[in-house]
Steps between C-alpha positions, in 0.01 A plus 500: 500500500836404647631851440199657671536267797868570519437872486248473780735297714778754443262781589400327822862439597585866426209614720614277792856631461376863500281435803790341693719792407233749624463313832876491545522877433214569739671301776821695436310830526328391824836413660644831385217715633497295825860611565420860421209503740676309777202264482450133589259273316316249711304230319258231621546142381185531293628774279576429135841350427650817338410705807664249731809526289553867579401487866746554783296262720240238406304347787174441680297751699703456818842525335390800299371677815824448685708614196283810459544590867876462491590658168683837488397569142331830434232334291337155528350380171258228601427247231208334672151595601366800684481355853867403475602851393294647783671270747839628372392860549370434852821325603729761333295824504781729401560316175315565174317186394396459136259237359502444123119475485258595773253254353719214630258397776436176686180289527568439873547864580194594297291236682546685829391863484614696803149624595357146501802362685471769770132411555580127517784551735283710729286191564806303607666746741655226711683343200858570398482619136774326297487627145666359199732743324278472189286789625472872456684756718163592653428144607854463637438810709196320657702189586702379802763295313584456129623164371618344177489136386862475615426581867124453549523176695769634731300809575178308568680263735648800692153621602385367839271203462214659688484792258281461195630606159342688208681417180450694176467505206603152367264233628704213356824609668297560819346153483845347440627683812201386700576134408869538567472670837164384634424860585160668508513724198214707349545539129428783256355349182761607248705295251771540239391454140834353406506230763136398456526472121646152491310202358466199725419279204797618288729465804389142552583422135833674527598306811410175319722601213790590735463265799847587635433877502481673833215747546606834650228744593448848640283514813255730323387198301174318576498212744477225234836623368663536841379163623699318234802733480849364578611846613307818594668838529550856383653567158844531656452184708383309195801619295739396774328161546523399132861610493599276790256208462651179356229471236496569126146602405270747675143622436488863619161633630546875497530782246711399201749787546675317784619228266760735352693515828457122557646427159787741550596345835435134400559473126531121525148457632160495328225743609142458382240772578187363663224519236241779509132422454473748210703445184765769442826540317711315762224282651612629838367753756594853416444816709361755265562769760873425513521491123359850469857616553720483194868577421392814311287619791789439736724723289233768454427528873874551568537751224197703617543416875129417498263355600616546861338319791353748751335409835361738762718558809225374731470169317880458489536567874242230583598252229869488588421368853364157396765474227780560755339245732513246214867565442587472872298179539661341195855510629 
């Protein structure tokens, strides 16, 4: 029995070692082909740890948009979801943009079909349409200004107070902005599956277990989470806050992938993911769309130079206007 158990343990250890070796080799191959292609790899905070390791830039939607616009690489390999890769293509149309898996979608983007949004907006012709970046290229083309969680409040406050606002597609972020600014805002009824997956009951138990922990939340979360948060902000703002804050323990209410960068920048602090309602491997909230991308798919898309993001010229011409407005208004 001991021998069999020992053999099994040795076999498991060998498998882990082989897997680690394979991952290391794949990362080496990705870096090599990246140099050959004169490519840059952009990764969102929510990507798996191994993908973040090989990225040239890891950030939130706003940081990724700016980096995509400014890069002089011949190819942008976007380790994120489809709306992010589309944004990169719109802002840098002469550059080839690759996405490891075209099935990497977004619940917010999918909750706001362009045809339905166009009809809804037509009934609110006197409203300024501020649209969250988590939207399709077609919806961006129908909008006046794009925003991200990093700059949404600043953009809303810049609109004259007598002008009503249409905000889409995230109703929770929109409600947060309405409370923060006191503005009249009509909301599209969309939400993010990641930021509405948290369990209020489990969070209450977790806060009782760690009474000194500070709750840090993304503004896409529901109001019960935001009302008790010690800090609310984008993924980048959250990461910077926990790095500078004079506290030891934090409960993080966003997708679990962001914890990697937090731990890298603040190795002396403790980060606990806010608990998800459904039981899963990490008991945290995971974006299945983001996790569609894998290290192997990242390599394959670079090797094959596909799939490539393609957007019609007419959509790109219209969509770049509200994106450029966002960038100008965020300075």
